[in-house]
SETORDREN-551053 format. One record per atom (N, C-alpha, C): residue number from 1; residue in three letters; z, y, x negated; atom name. Coordinates in steps of 0.02 Angstrom, whole numbers, always signed. Example, Ala and Ser with C-alpha at 12.3 -4.5 7.8 and 13.67 -1.06 7.14 Angstrom:
<pts>
num residu pz py px atome
1 ALA +390 -284 -660 N
1 ALA +390 -225 -615 CA
1 ALA +390 -165 -660 C
2 SER +354 -112 -642 N
2 SER +357 -53 -684 CA
2 SER +394 +2 -645 C
</pts>
This chain:
<pts>
num residu pz py px atome
1 MET -7 +1402 -903 N
1 MET -14 +1346 -855 CA
1 MET +49 +1340 -822 C
2 LYS +56 +1339 -765 N
2 LYS +121 +1324 -727 CA
2 LYS +135 +1251 -711 C
3 GLU +197 +1236 -723 N
3 GLU +207 +1171 -720 CA
3 GLU +252 +1159 -658 C
4 ARG +249 +1101 -629 N
4 ARG +301 +1087 -570 CA
4 ARG +335 +1011 -586 C
5 CYS +391 +1028 -554 N
5 CYS +433 +965 -555 CA
5 CYS +407 +911 -518 C
6 MET +399 +847 -548 N
6 MET +360 +801 -510 CA
6 MET +415 +742 -489 C
7 ILE +449 +765 -443 N
7 ILE +509 +716 -416 CA
7 ILE +471 +651 -384 C
8 PRO +495 +581 -419 N
8 PRO +468 +528 -393 CA
8 PRO +492 +504 -327 C
9 VAL +446 +474 -285 N
9 VAL +477 +453 -227 CA
9 VAL +490 +368 -237 C
10 VAL +543 +356 -207 N
10 VAL +570 +281 -220 CA
10 VAL +586 +268 -145 C
11 LYS +550 +195 -132 N
11 LYS +563 +158 -71 CA
11 LYS +588 +87 -81 C
12 SER +613 +66 -30 N
12 SER +639 -3 -32 CA
12 SER +603 -44 +32 C
13 PRO +602 -109 +30 N
13 PRO +580 -138 +105 CA
13 PRO +605 -114 +170 C
14 LYS +680 -102 +160 N
14 LYS +701 -70 +217 CA
14 LYS +658 -10 +247 C
15 ASP +639 +23 +202 N
15 ASP +601 +85 +215 CA
15 ASP +527 +72 +235 C
16 TYR +504 +34 +238 N
16 TYR +432 +20 +259 CA
16 TYR +421 +28 +328 C
17 LEU +358 +60 +347 N
17 LEU +353 +65 +418 CA
17 LEU +297 +2 +428 C
18 VAL +302 -35 +474 N
18 VAL +266 -99 +488 CA
18 VAL +230 -87 +543 C
19 PHE +167 -108 +541 N
19 PHE +114 -100 +608 CA
19 PHE +78 -170 +612 C
20 ARG +46 -176 +673 N
20 ARG +4 -231 +687 CA
20 ARG -48 -187 +713 C
21 ILE -111 -189 +682 N
21 ILE -162 -133 +710 CA
21 ILE -179 -143 +785 C
22 SER -186 -205 +806 N
22 SER -210 -215 +876 CA
22 SER -169 -280 +897 C
23 PRO -162 -293 +965 N
23 PRO -115 -345 +985 CA
23 PRO -149 -415 +965 C
24 GLN -198 -418 +957 N
24 GLN -232 -491 +937 CA
24 GLN -237 -506 +867 C
25 ASP -213 -455 +817 N
25 ASP -213 -468 +752 CA
25 ASP -159 -516 +737 C
26 SER -173 -553 +693 N
26 SER -124 -611 +654 CA
26 SER -95 -599 +589 C
27 ASN -105 -526 +578 N
27 ASN -80 -490 +508 CA
27 ASN -42 -433 +530 C
28 ARG +10 -417 +478 N
28 ARG +52 -345 +491 CA
28 ARG +36 -307 +429 C
29 LEU +50 -248 +434 N
29 LEU +43 -211 +366 CA
29 LEU +114 -151 +362 C
30 ALA +137 -164 +314 N
30 ALA +201 -132 +293 CA
30 ALA +177 -80 +240 C
31 ILE +184 -9 +257 N
31 ILE +154 +45 +222 CA
31 ILE +208 +53 +173 C
32 VAL +193 +53 +98 N
32 VAL +238 +72 +55 CA
32 VAL +240 +142 +28 C
33 PHE +164 +159 +18 N
33 PHE +150 +233 +5 CA
33 PHE +80 +245 +45 C
34 ASP +70 +293 +74 N
34 ASP +4 +322 +94 CA
34 ASP -2 +412 +88 C
35 SER -44 +424 +106 N
35 SER -75 +499 +98 CA
35 SER -12 +543 +125 C
36 THR +11 +535 +166 N
36 THR +74 +569 +200 CA
36 THR +136 +576 +148 C
37 ILE +146 +522 +116 N
37 ILE +197 +527 +74 CA
37 ILE +177 +536 +1 C
38 ALA +118 +511 -25 N
38 ALA +98 +525 -94 CA
38 ALA +67 +590 -111 C
39 ASP +42 +627 -44 N
39 ASP +10 +682 -62 CA
39 ASP -50 +671 -99 C
40 ASP -78 +625 -96 N
40 ASP -147 +599 -124 CA
40 ASP -178 +556 -68 C
41 SER -255 +542 -84 N
41 SER -285 +502 -50 CA
41 SER -283 +424 -65 C
42 LEU -223 +396 -50 N
42 LEU -227 +329 -64 CA
42 LEU -175 +289 -9 C
43 THR -179 +223 -14 N
43 THR -139 +186 +41 CA
43 THR -111 +126 -2 C
44 VAL -51 +112 -1 N
44 VAL -33 +49 -31 CA
44 VAL +18 +17 +14 C
45 CYS +0 -40 +40 N
45 CYS +44 -83 +78 CA
45 CYS +48 -151 +69 C
46 VAL +97 -180 +108 N
46 VAL +99 -259 +87 CA
46 VAL +73 -292 +159 C
47 GLU +20 -323 +158 N
47 GLU -12 -359 +210 CA
47 GLU +16 -423 +212 C
48 ILE +46 -439 +280 N
48 ILE +80 -508 +288 CA
48 ILE +30 -548 +334 C
49 PHE +21 -607 +320 N
49 PHE -28 -640 +358 CA
49 PHE +4 -702 +388 C
50 ASP +11 -715 +451 N
50 ASP +44 -770 +473 CA
50 ASP -3 -833 +461 C
51 PRO +26 -888 +468 N
51 PRO -19 -956 +461 CA
51 PRO -76 -946 +498 C
52 GLY -126 -953 +473 N
52 GLY -194 -958 +511 CA
52 GLY -218 -893 +518 C
53 GLY -182 -839 +498 N
53 GLY -202 -774 +509 CA
53 GLY -266 -750 +466 C
54 ARG -273 -689 +485 N
54 ARG -342 -668 +442 CA
54 ARG -365 -587 +467 C
55 THR -395 -560 +428 N
55 THR -410 -490 +436 CA
55 THR -485 -497 +481 C
56 PRO -502 -441 +509 N
56 PRO -566 -446 +551 CA
56 PRO -620 -425 +482 C
57 THR -676 -459 +491 N
57 THR -722 -446 +444 CA
57 THR -747 -374 +450 C
58 HIS -749 -334 +384 N
58 HIS -762 -255 +396 CA
58 HIS -786 -239 +319 C
59 ARG -796 -178 +318 N
59 ARG -818 -150 +260 CA
59 ARG -788 -77 +255 C
60 HIS -781 -49 +185 N
60 HIS -766 +25 +191 CA
60 HIS -828 +68 +162 C
61 HIS -829 +119 +178 N
61 HIS -892 +150 +162 CA
61 HIS -895 +178 +86 C
62 PHE -837 +206 +69 N
62 PHE -823 +235 -1 CA
62 PHE -762 +217 -38 C
63 ALA -716 +179 -2 N
63 ALA -655 +163 -29 CA
63 ALA -667 +100 -66 C
64 VAL -620 +82 -121 N
64 VAL -599 +27 -158 CA
64 VAL -548 -4 -134 C
65 GLU -551 -60 -114 N
65 GLU -475 -97 -101 CA
65 GLU -469 -158 -152 C
66 MET -405 -156 -161 N
66 MET -381 -220 -212 CA
66 MET -320 -239 -175 C
67 PHE -323 -317 -185 N
67 PHE -270 -354 -173 CA
67 PHE -239 -389 -224 C
68 PHE -170 -389 -221 N
68 PHE -131 -436 -270 CA
68 PHE -93 -479 -232 C
69 ILE -95 -554 -253 N
69 ILE -73 -606 -200 CA
69 ILE +17 -601 -226 C
70 LEU +52 -600 -196 N
70 LEU +126 -595 -201 CA
70 LEU +143 -675 -195 C
71 LYS +133 -697 -133 N
71 LYS +162 -758 -112 CA
71 LYS +112 -805 -69 C
72 GLY +99 -856 -79 N
72 GLY +67 -888 -24 CA
72 GLY -14 -904 -54 C
73 GLU -48 -936 -15 N
73 GLU -115 -956 -32 CA
73 GLU -161 -939 +20 C
74 GLY -220 -899 +9 N
74 GLY -269 -869 +50 CA
74 GLY -344 -895 +16 C
75 MET -377 -858 +72 N
75 MET -456 -858 +55 CA
75 MET -492 -792 +62 C
76 ALA -526 -769 +13 N
76 ALA -560 -711 +20 CA
76 ALA -641 -721 +41 C
77 ILE -663 -689 +81 N
77 ILE -746 -708 +94 CA
77 ILE -763 -627 +88 C
78 CYS -802 -634 +40 N
78 CYS -834 -562 +9 CA
78 CYS -911 -579 +8 C
79 ASP -942 -530 +56 N
79 ASP -1022 -542 +54 CA
79 ASP -1049 -611 +55 C
80 GLY -1006 -654 +95 N
80 GLY -1029 -725 +110 CA
80 GLY -1002 -781 +63 C
81 LYS -970 -740 +2 N
81 LYS -933 -785 -46 CA
81 LYS -869 -802 -36 C
82 GLN -852 -876 -46 N
82 GLN -788 -883 -30 CA
82 GLN -739 -893 -99 C
83 ILE -685 -857 -90 N
83 ILE -648 -854 -158 CA
83 ILE -566 -871 -122 C
84 PRO -548 -924 -177 N
84 PRO -482 -928 -156 CA
84 PRO -423 -898 -187 C
85 LEU -370 -887 -154 N
85 LEU -322 -839 -191 CA
85 LEU -260 -878 -187 C
86 ARG -213 -868 -247 N
86 ARG -157 -890 -270 CA
86 ARG -109 -839 -290 C
87 PRO -54 -856 -281 N
87 PRO -5 -804 -315 CA
87 PRO -27 -782 -393 C
88 GLY -13 -707 -404 N
88 GLY -35 -675 -461 CA
88 GLY -111 -666 -460 C
89 ASP -158 -687 -410 N
89 ASP -224 -679 -419 CA
89 ASP -241 -600 -396 C
90 SER -289 -573 -415 N
90 SER -307 -501 -401 CA
90 SER -389 -501 -366 C
91 LEU -399 -467 -309 N
91 LEU -464 -465 -301 CA
91 LEU -481 -393 -292 C
92 LEU -547 -366 -312 N
92 LEU -571 -296 -308 CA
92 LEU -613 -304 -256 C
93 VAL -617 -267 -207 N
93 VAL -667 -270 -156 CA
93 VAL -700 -189 -167 C
94 ARG -772 -197 -187 N
94 ARG -801 -121 -197 CA
94 ARG -831 -97 -137 C
95 PRO -842 -25 -124 N
95 PRO -859 +13 -69 CA
95 PRO -925 -40 -45 C
96 THR -928 -35 +25 N
96 THR -978 -67 +65 CA
96 THR -986 -143 +66 C
97 GLY -934 -183 +26 N
97 GLY -937 -252 +18 CA
97 GLY -911 -265 +84 C
98 ILE -940 -320 +113 N
98 ILE -917 -342 +187 CA
98 ILE -870 -409 +165 C
99 HIS -804 -400 +195 N
99 HIS -750 -439 +171 CA
99 HIS -708 -456 +222 C
100 GLU -665 -510 +219 N
100 GLU -610 -527 +259 CA
100 GLU -556 -570 +208 C
101 ILE -497 -567 +239 N
101 ILE -443 -617 +200 CA
101 ILE -420 -663 +260 C
102 ARG -420 -725 +232 N
102 ARG -397 -769 +280 CA
102 ARG -327 -810 +257 C
103 ASN -281 -841 +291 N
103 ASN -233 -879 +275 CA
103 ASN -235 -953 +303 C
104 PRO -261 -990 +280 N
104 PRO -287 -1052 +310 CA
104 PRO -211 -1107 +291 C
105 SER -162 -1076 +276 N
105 SER -109 -1119 +261 CA
105 SER -62 -1130 +320 C
106 SER -10 -1158 +316 N
106 SER +42 -1165 +364 CA
106 SER +98 -1115 +336 C
107 GLU +93 -1078 +295 N
107 GLU +143 -1031 +263 CA
107 GLU +130 -953 +274 C
108 ARG +168 -912 +270 N
108 ARG +137 -842 +271 CA
108 ARG +114 -829 +208 C
109 LEU +66 -784 +204 N
109 LEU +39 -757 +144 CA
109 LEU +46 -680 +133 C
110 TYR +64 -660 +75 N
110 TYR +90 -591 +67 CA
110 TYR +36 -570 +11 C
111 ALA +17 -509 +18 N
111 ALA -28 -469 -21 CA
111 ALA -10 -401 -28 C
112 LEU -19 -367 -85 N
112 LEU +2 -291 -97 CA
112 LEU -66 -274 -93 C
113 CYS -82 -225 -56 N
113 CYS -156 -202 -44 CA
113 CYS -160 -118 -65 C
114 PHE -209 -100 -99 N
114 PHE -201 -31 -127 CA
114 PHE -289 -21 -92 C
115 MET -283 +50 -71 N
115 MET -350 +73 -40 CA
115 MET -356 +154 -88 C
116 VAL -407 +151 -122 N
116 VAL -422 +228 -145 CA
116 VAL -496 +241 -131 C
117 PRO -519 +300 -109 N
117 PRO -462 +344 -68 CA
117 PRO -449 +315 -10 C
118 ASN -405 +345 +42 N
118 ASN -381 +312 +85 CA
118 ASN -436 +304 +157 C
119 GLU -481 +337 +147 N
119 GLU -540 +325 +213 CA
119 GLU -502 +306 +275 C
120 ASP -461 +345 +300 N
120 ASP -418 +336 +358 CA
120 ASP -377 +271 +374 C
121 PHE -370 +231 +310 N
121 PHE -344 +180 +322 CA
121 PHE -275 +185 +341 C
122 SER -232 +225 +317 N
122 SER -155 +224 +347 CA
122 SER -158 +260 +411 C
123 GLU -200 +306 +435 N
123 GLU -210 +321 +507 CA
123 GLU -217 +254 +548 C
124 LEU -261 +222 +527 N
124 LEU -283 +167 +572 CA
124 LEU -212 +117 +576 C
125 ILE -184 +115 +521 N
125 ILE -121 +71 +524 CA
125 ILE -75 +106 +565 C
126 ARG -54 +159 +557 N
126 ARG +0 +200 +604 CA
126 ARG -26 +209 +672 C
127 SER -89 +198 +686 N
127 SER -99 +195 +760 CA
127 SER -89 +140 +791 C
128 GLY -74 +84 +753 N
128 GLY -68 +24 +785 CA
128 GLY +8 +7 +808 C
129 ILE +24 -46 +826 N
129 ILE +88 -58 +863 CA
129 ILE +141 -89 +820 C
130 PRO +201 -34 +816 N
130 PRO +254 -41 +782 CA
130 PRO +285 -124 +768 C
131 GLU +303 -124 +717 N
131 GLU +340 -204 +699 CA
131 GLU +394 -199 +656 C
132 LYS +426 -255 +643 N
132 LYS +471 -243 +597 CA
132 LYS +464 -296 +546 C
133 LEU +502 -291 +492 N
133 LEU +501 -352 +444 CA
133 LEU +551 -399 +463 C
134 ASP +541 -460 +463 N
134 ASP +602 -507 +475 CA
134 ASP +639 -531 +426 C
135 GLU +678 -589 +423 N
135 GLU +719 -603 +370 CA
135 GLU +672 -629 +321 C
136 GLU +617 -681 +335 N
136 GLU +589 -702 +287 CA
136 GLU +550 -643 +237 C
137 ASP +511 -590 +270 N
137 ASP +486 -541 +252 CA
137 ASP +527 -505 +197 C
138 LEU +593 -501 +216 N
138 LEU +629 -455 +176 CA
138 LEU +653 -497 +120 C
139 SER +663 -566 +127 N
139 SER +686 -599 +66 CA
139 SER +626 -603 +15 C
140 VAL +570 -616 +36 N
140 VAL +509 -606 -8 CA
140 VAL +502 -537 -45 C
141 LEU +495 -488 -14 N
141 LEU +497 -418 -36 CA
141 LEU +566 -394 -83 C
142 GLN +619 -423 -63 N
142 GLN +676 -404 -104 CA
142 GLN +693 -434 -173 C
143 ARG +659 -504 -175 N
143 ARG +657 -539 -223 CA
143 ARG +614 -505 -273 C
144 LEU +558 -485 -247 N
144 LEU +496 -449 -291 CA
144 LEU +524 -393 -317 C
145 ASP +566 -351 -278 N
145 ASP +592 -289 -289 CA
145 ASP +648 -305 -353 C
146 ALA +681 -349 -349 N
146 ALA +732 -375 -403 CA
146 ALA +701 -387 -453 C
147 LEU +633 -430 -456 N
147 LEU +605 -443 -523 CA
147 LEU +569 -381 -545 C
148 VAL +557 -332 -516 N
148 VAL +520 -271 -535 CA
148 VAL +572 -229 -581 C
149 SER +644 -240 -550 N
149 SER +692 -188 -569 CA
149 SER +727 -208 -634 C
150 CYS +713 -277 -652 N
150 CYS +743 -308 -716 CA
150 CYS +705 -278 -772 C
</pts>
């Protein structure tokens, strides 16, 4: 059996590519890892919702999507059921589940988002409008990075 060296890929928030999928969207996605980097069918991003922001209502045909709330408070609507979200909460959306995430608060909502398999998610994100992480975003993500590194 031939073995190969698996060199890990390490990134920090300053390396993340950030996009707004369409001009009217009130959320941005910072790609942490995707299929172009991981060489596998997955997407990991930090989704940043402005106050009052939300995702469009949508579904994935065969992908599982998981959200982990990093900071802020939000609301998930999954197949008509409303689920409050707070820091530390996780939400798993199964394939074909109709869902959206909303930020009804006056502060930003930060969620780590995983999608497996990719189902063209990272391609959709990358086809959007390039954005940047601002001071607040970097402060939140670098504080989390410091906690993880300890």
